[in-house]
Backbone as numpy.savetxt, mean C-alpha at the origin, in Angstrom:
# Nx Ny Nz CAx CAy CAz Cx Cy Cz
36.01 -32.81 -12.55 35.17 -31.62 -12.55 36.04 -30.38 -12.55
35.69 -29.45 -13.37 36.44 -28.19 -13.40 35.92 -27.27 -12.30
36.67 -26.21 -12.04 36.26 -25.24 -11.01 34.94 -24.56 -11.36
34.71 -24.39 -12.64 33.48 -23.72 -13.06 32.25 -24.58 -12.74
32.37 -25.87 -12.88 31.26 -26.77 -12.59 31.01 -26.91 -11.10
32.01 -26.62 -10.28 31.86 -26.74 -8.83 31.16 -25.54 -8.19
30.95 -24.49 -8.94 30.31 -23.30 -8.38 28.91 -23.64 -7.89
28.61 -23.20 -6.70 27.27 -23.44 -6.15 26.27 -22.43 -6.68
26.68 -21.18 -6.73 25.76 -20.13 -7.17 26.51 -19.16 -8.07
26.18 -19.13 -9.33 26.90 -18.24 -10.24 26.53 -16.76 -10.08
25.44 -16.48 -9.36 24.98 -15.10 -9.20 24.89 -14.76 -7.72
25.14 -13.50 -7.40 24.96 -13.05 -6.02 23.47 -12.89 -5.72
22.73 -12.33 -6.65 21.27 -12.15 -6.51 20.62 -12.74 -7.75
19.61 -13.59 -7.53 18.92 -14.19 -8.67 17.98 -13.20 -9.34
17.15 -12.55 -8.54 16.17 -11.61 -9.08 16.03 -10.42 -8.14
15.69 -9.30 -8.71 15.32 -8.12 -7.94 13.88 -7.80 -8.34
12.97 -7.87 -7.39 11.56 -7.61 -7.69 11.04 -6.48 -6.80
10.18 -5.67 -7.39 9.46 -4.64 -6.64 8.01 -5.08 -6.61
7.51 -5.32 -5.40 6.14 -5.80 -5.22 5.33 -4.70 -4.58
4.13 -4.47 -5.10 3.27 -3.43 -4.55 1.84 -3.62 -4.99
1.07 -2.55 -4.89 -0.35 -2.66 -5.23 -0.67 -1.88 -6.49
-1.70 -2.34 -7.12 -2.29 -1.58 -8.22 -3.67 -1.16 -7.73
-4.65 -1.04 -8.57 -5.94 -0.49 -8.14 -6.98 -1.52 -7.73
-6.73 -2.81 -7.94 -7.74 -3.81 -7.59 -7.88 -3.95 -6.08
-9.12 -3.95 -5.60 -9.39 -4.06 -4.17 -9.97 -5.43 -3.87
-9.45 -6.06 -2.84 -9.93 -7.39 -2.45 -11.03 -7.30 -1.40
-10.85 -6.45 -0.42 -11.78 -6.39 0.70 -11.82 -4.96 1.22
-12.99 -4.44 1.45 -13.11 -3.09 1.99 -13.98 -3.15 3.23
-13.56 -2.45 4.27 -14.35 -2.41 5.49 -14.32 -1.00 6.04
-15.29 -0.71 6.91 -15.41 0.61 7.49 -15.54 0.46 8.99
-14.72 1.20 9.74 -14.76 1.18 11.20 -15.01 2.60 11.69
-15.56 2.71 12.86 -15.79 4.02 13.45 -14.80 4.24 14.58
-14.34 5.48 14.69 -13.48 5.86 15.80 -13.95 7.21 16.31
-13.33 7.70 17.36 -13.72 8.98 17.93 -13.49 10.12 16.94
-12.50 9.96 16.06 -12.18 11.01 15.10 -13.01 10.92 13.82
-13.74 9.87 13.63 -14.54 9.70 12.42 -14.35 8.31 11.85
-15.04 8.02 10.74 -14.94 6.68 10.16 -13.56 6.44 9.53
-13.10 5.21 9.65 -11.83 4.80 9.05 -12.14 3.72 8.02
-11.70 3.95 6.80 -11.90 2.99 5.72 -10.60 2.22 5.53
-10.71 0.91 5.42 -9.53 0.10 5.16 -9.80 -0.80 3.96
-8.78 -1.02 3.18 -8.91 -1.92 2.03 -7.65 -2.75 1.91
-7.82 -3.94 1.39 -6.70 -4.85 1.16 -6.66 -5.13 -0.34
-5.51 -4.92 -0.95 -5.36 -5.17 -2.38 -4.38 -6.31 -2.60
-4.52 -6.94 -3.74 -3.61 -8.03 -4.10 -2.25 -7.45 -4.47
-1.18 -7.96 -3.90 0.14 -7.48 -4.31 0.49 -8.04 -5.69
1.21 -7.25 -6.46 1.64 -7.66 -7.79 3.10 -7.30 -8.00
3.72 -7.95 -8.95 5.09 -7.58 -9.31 5.01 -6.34 -10.18
5.53 -5.24 -9.66 5.52 -3.99 -10.40 6.73 -3.89 -11.34
7.87 -4.34 -10.87 9.10 -4.35 -11.66 9.91 -5.60 -11.30
10.67 -6.07 -12.25 11.58 -7.18 -11.97 12.80 -7.07 -12.86
13.91 -7.52 -12.32 15.15 -7.56 -13.08 15.86 -8.86 -12.77
16.31 -9.60 -13.70 16.12 -9.45 -15.13 14.68 -9.77 -15.54
14.30 -9.28 -16.69 12.92 -9.47 -17.14 12.64 -10.91 -17.58
13.67 -11.64 -17.95 13.52 -13.04 -18.35 14.04 -13.96 -17.24
13.45 -15.15 -17.17 13.88 -16.12 -16.16 15.26 -16.68 -16.49
16.00 -17.05 -15.45 17.27 -17.74 -15.64 16.98 -19.17 -16.08
17.87 -19.75 -16.82 17.67 -21.13 -17.29 17.70 -22.13 -16.14
18.48 -21.83 -15.12 18.62 -22.78 -14.02 17.74 -22.47 -12.81
17.06 -21.32 -12.82 16.19 -20.97 -11.68 15.12 -20.00 -12.15
13.89 -20.47 -12.17 12.77 -19.62 -12.58 12.27 -18.80 -11.40
11.78 -17.60 -11.68 11.20 -16.76 -10.63 9.91 -17.43 -10.14
9.80 -17.72 -8.85 8.58 -18.37 -8.34 7.34 -17.48 -8.58
6.25 -18.12 -8.93 5.03 -17.36 -9.23 4.41 -16.77 -7.97
4.69 -17.35 -6.81 4.09 -16.85 -5.57 5.04 -15.93 -4.79
5.98 -15.29 -5.48 6.91 -14.39 -4.81 6.17 -13.20 -4.18
5.04 -12.81 -4.73 4.27 -11.69 -4.16 3.70 -12.07 -2.79
3.30 -13.31 -2.63 2.78 -13.76 -1.34 3.91 -13.82 -0.32
5.10 -14.17 -0.76 6.26 -14.19 0.13 6.59 -12.77 0.60
6.51 -11.80 -0.30 6.86 -10.42 0.05 5.79 -9.76 0.91
4.53 -9.96 0.58 3.43 -9.34 1.32 2.34 -10.38 1.56
2.51 -11.24 2.57 1.56 -12.33 2.78 0.16 -11.88 3.16
0.01 -10.72 3.78 -1.31 -10.24 4.18 -1.91 -9.28 3.16
-1.26 -9.07 2.05 -1.74 -8.14 1.05 -1.29 -6.72 1.38
-1.69 -5.79 0.53 -1.35 -4.38 0.74 -2.52 -3.73 1.47
-2.31 -3.34 2.70 -3.37 -2.76 3.53 -3.30 -1.24 3.42
-4.43 -0.61 3.11 -4.53 0.84 3.02 -5.58 1.31 4.01
-5.21 2.28 4.84 -6.14 2.88 5.79 -6.34 4.33 5.42
-7.59 4.79 5.42 -7.87 6.20 5.16 -8.96 6.66 6.11
-8.88 7.91 6.49 -9.83 8.46 7.45 -10.53 9.64 6.81
-11.85 9.67 6.91 -12.62 10.80 6.43 -12.63 11.87 7.51
-12.36 13.09 7.11 -12.37 14.19 8.06 -13.64 15.00 7.87
-14.37 15.16 8.94 -15.59 15.93 8.89 -15.28 17.34 9.38
-15.59 18.31 8.57 -15.35 19.69 8.96 -16.55 20.22 9.75
-16.24 21.06 10.70 -17.31 21.66 11.49 -18.18 22.53 10.59
-19.39 22.71 10.99 -20.29 23.56 10.23 -19.73 24.98 10.19
-19.94 25.64 9.08 -19.39 26.99 8.93 -20.02 27.98 9.90
-21.20 27.67 10.43 -21.85 28.58 11.39 -21.02 28.70 12.67
-20.32 27.64 13.05 -19.49 27.69 14.25 -18.35 28.69 14.10
-17.86 28.85 12.89 -16.77 29.79 12.66 -17.28 31.23 12.58
-18.56 31.40 12.26 -19.13 32.75 12.12 -19.73 33.27 13.41
-19.85 32.45 14.42 -20.48 32.89 15.67 -19.82 34.11 16.29
-18.49 34.20 16.40 -17.91 35.41 16.98 -18.23 36.66 16.17
-18.31 36.53 14.87 -18.65 37.69 14.03 -20.09 38.10 14.26
-21.00 37.13 14.34 -22.41 37.45 14.58 -22.59 38.12 15.94
-21.88 37.65 16.95 -21.98 38.27 18.28 -21.44 39.69 18.25
-20.39 39.93 17.50 -19.83 41.28 17.40 -20.79 42.22 16.69
-21.46 41.74 15.67 -22.44 42.57 14.94 -23.61 42.89 15.85
-24.09 41.95 16.61 -25.21 42.19 17.53 -24.80 43.18 18.62
-23.57 43.13 19.06 -23.10 44.05 20.11 -23.04 45.47 19.58
-22.73 45.66 18.30 -22.67 47.00 17.71 -24.05 47.59 17.58
-25.05 46.82 17.28 -26.42 47.30 17.09 -26.96 47.69 18.40
């Protein structure tokens, strides 16, 4: 056997993948808190970028690499902010006008 055949791994890194979310939503739920409703959604992770773009002859990129990177999916939390009624902001002005009259 030559030294070349004895190599265990010819590459330092097999693949570089960027895993993230796109727009598909798997599950959406709504919770209430003291600050207002909180919306949460879980999206399926996908391979956004990969290098090299083609598989190696001796090692194919596993199809479930996205589950390995993000096993619980991509969780997004958002909170709706409710603004106070505009009358609350005008109360000091209305009181000042009444005091002048």
